[in-house]
Backbone as XML, in Angstrom:
<?xml version="1.0"?>
<chain id="A" units="angstrom">
  <residue number="1" name="MET">
    <atom name="N" x="138.164" y="-10.520" z="157.076"/>
    <atom name="CA" x="137.497" y="-9.281" z="157.382"/>
    <atom name="C" x="136.000" y="-9.508" z="157.217"/>
  </residue>
  <residue number="2" name="LYS">
    <atom name="N" x="135.226" y="-9.118" z="158.230"/>
    <atom name="CA" x="133.781" y="-9.298" z="158.178"/>
    <atom name="C" x="133.116" y="-8.124" z="157.475"/>
  </residue>
  <residue number="3" name="VAL">
    <atom name="N" x="132.034" y="-8.424" z="156.781"/>
    <atom name="CA" x="131.243" y="-7.415" z="156.067"/>
    <atom name="C" x="130.101" y="-6.989" z="156.988"/>
  </residue>
  <residue number="4" name="SER">
    <atom name="N" x="129.934" y="-5.705" z="157.141"/>
    <atom name="CA" x="128.835" y="-5.193" z="157.955"/>
    <atom name="C" x="127.506" y="-5.660" z="157.365"/>
  </residue>
  <residue number="5" name="LEU">
    <atom name="N" x="126.589" y="-6.059" z="158.229"/>
    <atom name="CA" x="125.279" y="-6.523" z="157.759"/>
    <atom name="C" x="124.521" y="-5.426" z="157.020"/>
  </residue>
  <residue number="6" name="LYS">
    <atom name="N" x="124.818" y="-4.170" z="157.296"/>
    <atom name="CA" x="124.149" y="-3.088" z="156.560"/>
    <atom name="C" x="124.670" y="-2.976" z="155.123"/>
  </residue>
  <residue number="7" name="ASP">
    <atom name="N" x="125.853" y="-3.545" z="154.871"/>
    <atom name="CA" x="126.448" y="-3.477" z="153.532"/>
    <atom name="C" x="126.191" y="-4.714" z="152.687"/>
  </residue>
  <residue number="8" name="GLY">
    <atom name="N" x="126.027" y="-5.856" z="153.308"/>
    <atom name="CA" x="125.799" y="-7.072" z="152.540"/>
    <atom name="C" x="125.534" y="-8.257" z="153.440"/>
  </residue>
  <residue number="9" name="ARG">
    <atom name="N" x="124.784" y="-9.197" z="152.907"/>
    <atom name="CA" x="124.417" y="-10.429" z="153.625"/>
    <atom name="C" x="124.575" y="-11.621" z="152.690"/>
  </residue>
  <residue number="10" name="CYS">
    <atom name="N" x="124.649" y="-12.789" z="153.275"/>
    <atom name="CA" x="124.740" y="-14.022" z="152.502"/>
    <atom name="C" x="123.524" y="-14.146" z="151.593"/>
  </residue>
  <residue number="11" name="ARG">
    <atom name="N" x="123.768" y="-14.480" z="150.350"/>
    <atom name="CA" x="122.650" y="-14.606" z="149.405"/>
    <atom name="C" x="121.859" y="-15.892" z="149.617"/>
  </residue>
  <residue number="12" name="SER">
    <atom name="N" x="122.405" y="-16.826" z="150.386"/>
    <atom name="CA" x="121.693" y="-18.077" z="150.655"/>
    <atom name="C" x="120.806" y="-18.003" z="151.897"/>
  </residue>
  <residue number="13" name="CYS">
    <atom name="N" x="121.354" y="-17.419" z="152.990"/>
    <atom name="CA" x="120.613" y="-17.447" z="154.253"/>
    <atom name="C" x="120.439" y="-16.086" z="154.914"/>
  </residue>
  <residue number="14" name="GLY">
    <atom name="N" x="121.085" y="-15.052" z="154.374"/>
    <atom name="CA" x="120.992" y="-13.721" z="154.968"/>
    <atom name="C" x="121.958" y="-13.502" z="156.120"/>
  </residue>
  <residue number="15" name="GLY">
    <atom name="N" x="122.869" y="-14.447" z="156.330"/>
    <atom name="CA" x="123.830" y="-14.354" z="157.427"/>
    <atom name="C" x="124.973" y="-13.398" z="157.142"/>
  </residue>
  <residue number="16" name="GLU">
    <atom name="N" x="125.887" y="-13.310" z="158.114"/>
    <atom name="CA" x="127.041" y="-12.422" z="158.032"/>
    <atom name="C" x="128.113" y="-13.030" z="157.123"/>
  </residue>
  <residue number="17" name="LEU">
    <atom name="N" x="128.727" y="-12.174" z="156.314"/>
    <atom name="CA" x="129.772" y="-12.609" z="155.393"/>
    <atom name="C" x="131.150" y="-12.233" z="155.916"/>
  </residue>
  <residue number="18" name="GLU">
    <atom name="N" x="132.119" y="-13.065" z="155.590"/>
    <atom name="CA" x="133.506" y="-12.767" z="155.891"/>
    <atom name="C" x="134.304" y="-12.878" z="154.596"/>
  </residue>
  <residue number="19" name="ILE">
    <atom name="N" x="135.137" y="-11.890" z="154.318"/>
    <atom name="CA" x="136.001" y="-11.931" z="153.140"/>
    <atom name="C" x="137.190" y="-12.807" z="153.487"/>
  </residue>
  <residue number="20" name="VAL">
    <atom name="N" x="137.416" y="-13.841" z="152.670"/>
    <atom name="CA" x="138.495" y="-14.788" z="152.952"/>
    <atom name="C" x="139.628" y="-14.725" z="151.939"/>
  </residue>
  <residue number="21" name="ASP">
    <atom name="N" x="139.391" y="-14.075" z="150.791"/>
    <atom name="CA" x="140.440" y="-13.936" z="149.784"/>
    <atom name="C" x="140.046" y="-12.836" z="148.810"/>
  </residue>
  <residue number="22" name="ALA">
    <atom name="N" x="141.030" y="-12.296" z="148.124"/>
    <atom name="CA" x="140.780" y="-11.278" z="147.109"/>
    <atom name="C" x="141.891" y="-11.327" z="146.076"/>
  </residue>
  <residue number="23" name="ASP">
    <atom name="N" x="141.525" y="-11.011" z="144.851"/>
    <atom name="CA" x="142.516" y="-10.894" z="143.787"/>
    <atom name="C" x="142.240" y="-9.597" z="143.039"/>
  </residue>
  <residue number="24" name="ASP">
    <atom name="N" x="142.761" y="-9.479" z="141.837"/>
    <atom name="CA" x="142.622" y="-8.215" z="141.108"/>
    <atom name="C" x="141.211" y="-7.958" z="140.580"/>
  </residue>
  <residue number="25" name="ALA">
    <atom name="N" x="140.309" y="-8.928" z="140.638"/>
    <atom name="CA" x="138.966" y="-8.735" z="140.095"/>
    <atom name="C" x="137.833" y="-9.138" z="141.028"/>
  </residue>
  <residue number="26" name="THR">
    <atom name="N" x="138.104" y="-10.033" z="141.971"/>
    <atom name="CA" x="137.027" y="-10.561" z="142.811"/>
    <atom name="C" x="137.461" y="-10.690" z="144.270"/>
  </residue>
  <residue number="27" name="MET">
    <atom name="N" x="136.462" y="-10.899" z="145.118"/>
    <atom name="CA" x="136.682" y="-11.265" z="146.512"/>
    <atom name="C" x="135.928" y="-12.559" z="146.763"/>
  </residue>
  <residue number="28" name="GLU">
    <atom name="N" x="136.507" y="-13.440" z="147.549"/>
    <atom name="CA" x="135.800" y="-14.646" z="147.966"/>
    <atom name="C" x="135.228" y="-14.396" z="149.349"/>
  </residue>
  <residue number="29" name="VAL">
    <atom name="N" x="133.932" y="-14.640" z="149.500"/>
    <atom name="CA" x="133.279" y="-14.470" z="150.790"/>
    <atom name="C" x="132.720" y="-15.802" z="151.250"/>
  </residue>
  <residue number="30" name="THR">
    <atom name="N" x="132.669" y="-15.969" z="152.575"/>
    <atom name="CA" x="132.083" y="-17.156" z="153.189"/>
    <atom name="C" x="131.105" y="-16.693" z="154.254"/>
  </residue>
  <residue number="31" name="CYS">
    <atom name="N" x="129.954" y="-17.332" z="154.304"/>
    <atom name="CA" x="128.950" y="-17.011" z="155.305"/>
    <atom name="C" x="129.362" y="-17.627" z="156.639"/>
  </residue>
  <residue number="32" name="THR">
    <atom name="N" x="129.284" y="-16.834" z="157.707"/>
    <atom name="CA" x="129.641" y="-17.345" z="159.028"/>
    <atom name="C" x="128.527" y="-18.196" z="159.621"/>
  </residue>
  <residue number="33" name="ASN">
    <atom name="N" x="127.357" y="-18.221" z="158.955"/>
    <atom name="CA" x="126.208" y="-18.982" z="159.447"/>
    <atom name="C" x="126.061" y="-20.326" z="158.721"/>
  </residue>
  <residue number="34" name="CYS">
    <atom name="N" x="125.899" y="-20.276" z="157.392"/>
    <atom name="CA" x="125.664" y="-21.514" z="156.623"/>
    <atom name="C" x="126.911" y="-22.018" z="155.903"/>
  </residue>
  <residue number="35" name="TYR">
    <atom name="N" x="127.998" y="-21.245" z="155.946"/>
    <atom name="CA" x="129.287" y="-21.600" z="155.347"/>
    <atom name="C" x="129.276" y="-21.664" z="153.823"/>
  </residue>
  <residue number="36" name="ASP">
    <atom name="N" x="128.242" y="-21.089" z="153.201"/>
    <atom name="CA" x="128.237" y="-20.970" z="151.746"/>
    <atom name="C" x="129.394" y="-20.055" z="151.361"/>
  </residue>
  <residue number="37" name="SER">
    <atom name="N" x="130.053" y="-20.336" z="150.271"/>
    <atom name="CA" x="131.202" y="-19.560" z="149.829"/>
    <atom name="C" x="131.038" y="-19.255" z="148.346"/>
  </residue>
  <residue number="38" name="TYR">
    <atom name="N" x="131.331" y="-18.014" z="147.973"/>
    <atom name="CA" x="131.201" y="-17.624" z="146.568"/>
    <atom name="C" x="132.023" y="-16.373" z="146.294"/>
  </residue>
  <residue number="39" name="LEU">
    <atom name="N" x="132.201" y="-16.069" z="145.007"/>
    <atom name="CA" x="132.950" y="-14.892" z="144.571"/>
    <atom name="C" x="132.005" y="-13.727" z="144.334"/>
  </residue>
  <residue number="40" name="VAL">
    <atom name="N" x="132.484" y="-12.530" z="144.675"/>
    <atom name="CA" x="131.751" y="-11.297" z="144.387"/>
    <atom name="C" x="132.725" y="-10.294" z="143.775"/>
  </residue>
  <residue number="41" name="GLU">
    <atom name="N" x="132.177" y="-9.302" z="143.096"/>
    <atom name="CA" x="133.012" y="-8.236" z="142.547"/>
    <atom name="C" x="133.492" y="-7.326" z="143.671"/>
  </residue>
  <residue number="42" name="HIS">
    <atom name="N" x="134.543" y="-6.573" z="143.402"/>
    <atom name="CA" x="135.097" y="-5.668" z="144.414"/>
    <atom name="C" x="134.070" y="-4.678" z="144.957"/>
  </residue>
  <residue number="43" name="ASP">
    <atom name="N" x="133.146" y="-4.231" z="144.128"/>
    <atom name="CA" x="132.167" y="-3.230" z="144.569"/>
    <atom name="C" x="130.836" y="-3.873" z="144.983"/>
  </residue>
  <residue number="44" name="ALA">
    <atom name="N" x="130.848" y="-5.108" z="145.366"/>
    <atom name="CA" x="129.609" y="-5.808" z="145.724"/>
    <atom name="C" x="128.910" y="-5.186" z="146.923"/>
  </residue>
  <residue number="45" name="PHE">
    <atom name="N" x="129.660" y="-4.465" z="147.759"/>
    <atom name="CA" x="129.082" y="-3.911" z="148.979"/>
    <atom name="C" x="128.921" y="-2.396" z="148.906"/>
  </residue>
  <residue number="46" name="ASN">
    <atom name="N" x="128.878" y="-1.870" z="147.678"/>
    <atom name="CA" x="128.603" y="-0.457" z="147.401"/>
    <atom name="C" x="129.506" y="0.506" z="148.168"/>
  </residue>
  <residue number="47" name="ASP">
    <atom name="N" x="130.792" y="0.170" z="148.250"/>
    <atom name="CA" x="131.743" y="1.044" z="148.932"/>
    <atom name="C" x="132.768" y="1.636" z="147.969"/>
  </residue>
  <residue number="48" name="GLY">
    <atom name="N" x="132.484" y="1.528" z="146.672"/>
    <atom name="CA" x="133.417" y="2.040" z="145.673"/>
    <atom name="C" x="134.698" y="1.229" z="145.607"/>
  </residue>
  <residue number="49" name="ALA">
    <atom name="N" x="134.644" y="-0.001" z="146.070"/>
    <atom name="CA" x="135.798" y="-0.913" z="146.071"/>
    <atom name="C" x="136.952" y="-0.332" z="146.881"/>
  </residue>
  <residue number="50" name="ILE">
    <atom name="N" x="136.635" y="0.399" z="147.938"/>
    <atom name="CA" x="137.678" y="1.014" z="148.748"/>
    <atom name="C" x="137.783" y="0.358" z="150.122"/>
  </residue>
  <residue number="51" name="HIS">
    <atom name="N" x="136.756" y="0.401" z="150.896"/>
    <atom name="CA" x="136.824" y="-0.060" z="152.291"/>
    <atom name="C" x="137.146" y="-1.545" z="152.409"/>
  </residue>
  <residue number="52" name="TYR">
    <atom name="N" x="136.366" y="-2.383" z="151.773"/>
    <atom name="CA" x="136.530" y="-3.819" z="151.992"/>
    <atom name="C" x="137.748" y="-4.397" z="151.271"/>
  </residue>
  <residue number="53" name="VAL">
    <atom name="N" x="137.945" y="-4.059" z="150.026"/>
    <atom name="CA" x="139.087" y="-4.625" z="149.282"/>
    <atom name="C" x="140.398" y="-4.155" z="149.900"/>
  </residue>
  <residue number="54" name="ILE">
    <atom name="N" x="140.535" y="-2.853" z="150.075"/>
    <atom name="CA" x="141.784" y="-2.325" z="150.621"/>
    <atom name="C" x="141.978" y="-2.785" z="152.062"/>
  </residue>
  <residue number="55" name="GLY">
    <atom name="N" x="140.908" y="-2.775" z="152.852"/>
    <atom name="CA" x="141.014" y="-3.244" z="154.232"/>
    <atom name="C" x="141.461" y="-4.692" z="154.313"/>
  </residue>
  <residue number="56" name="PHE">
    <atom name="N" x="140.879" y="-5.542" z="153.476"/>
    <atom name="CA" x="141.266" y="-6.953" z="153.467"/>
    <atom name="C" x="142.728" y="-7.109" z="153.068"/>
  </residue>
  <residue number="57" name="LEU">
    <atom name="N" x="143.139" y="-6.425" z="152.008"/>
    <atom name="CA" x="144.518" y="-6.545" z="151.544"/>
    <atom name="C" x="145.505" y="-6.022" z="152.582"/>
  </residue>
  <residue number="58" name="GLN">
    <atom name="N" x="145.141" y="-4.961" z="153.309"/>
    <atom name="CA" x="146.009" y="-4.453" z="154.371"/>
    <atom name="C" x="146.133" y="-5.480" z="155.495"/>
  </residue>
  <residue number="59" name="GLU">
    <atom name="N" x="145.022" y="-6.072" z="155.897"/>
    <atom name="CA" x="145.066" y="-7.094" z="156.945"/>
    <atom name="C" x="145.925" y="-8.281" z="156.516"/>
  </residue>
  <residue number="60" name="ARG">
    <atom name="N" x="145.756" y="-8.686" z="155.265"/>
    <atom name="CA" x="146.519" y="-9.830" z="154.764"/>
    <atom name="C" x="148.015" y="-9.506" z="154.734"/>
  </residue>
  <residue number="61" name="SER">
    <atom name="N" x="148.374" y="-8.292" z="154.323"/>
    <atom name="CA" x="149.793" y="-7.942" z="154.263"/>
    <atom name="C" x="150.403" y="-7.850" z="155.664"/>
  </residue>
  <residue number="62" name="LYS">
    <atom name="N" x="149.632" y="-7.426" z="156.665"/>
    <atom name="CA" x="150.131" y="-7.420" z="158.042"/>
    <atom name="C" x="150.416" y="-8.840" z="158.487"/>
  </residue>
  <residue number="63" name="GLY">
    <atom name="N" x="149.548" y="-9.768" z="158.140"/>
    <atom name="CA" x="149.760" y="-11.174" z="158.482"/>
    <atom name="C" x="150.998" y="-11.737" z="157.829"/>
  </residue>
  <residue number="64" name="ASP">
    <atom name="N" x="151.260" y="-11.330" z="156.579"/>
    <atom name="CA" x="152.449" y="-11.795" z="155.876"/>
    <atom name="C" x="153.719" y="-11.316" z="156.569"/>
  </residue>
  <residue number="65" name="ARG">
    <atom name="N" x="153.704" y="-10.086" z="157.096"/>
    <atom name="CA" x="154.877" y="-9.549" z="157.774"/>
    <atom name="C" x="155.091" y="-10.216" z="159.126"/>
  </residue>
  <residue number="66" name="ASP">
    <atom name="N" x="154.022" y="-10.695" z="159.747"/>
    <atom name="CA" x="154.140" y="-11.337" z="161.051"/>
    <atom name="C" x="154.659" y="-12.759" z="160.959"/>
  </residue>
  <residue number="67" name="ALA">
    <atom name="N" x="154.587" y="-13.348" z="159.774"/>
    <atom name="CA" x="155.042" y="-14.743" z="159.594"/>
    <atom name="C" x="156.563" y="-14.794" z="159.663"/>
  </residue>
  <residue number="68" name="PRO">
    <atom name="N" x="157.108" y="-15.867" z="160.215"/>
    <atom name="CA" x="158.582" y="-15.995" z="160.306"/>
    <atom name="C" x="159.228" y="-16.198" z="158.965"/>
  </residue>
</chain>
């Protein structure tokens, strides 16, 4: 799931971030420009830990159901 540039940018280059994993405390993001990867807290994008965490987990669970 990609992070809107208005909500957050890569701390290394200012590029677009993509959420690649999440657990009960953190999300792993990777920059689509410089490929830097790091952990952030659930509320790193000032959405109350609702939009990005829940959206990512919903997308991931849909993928799990599509697997054979």
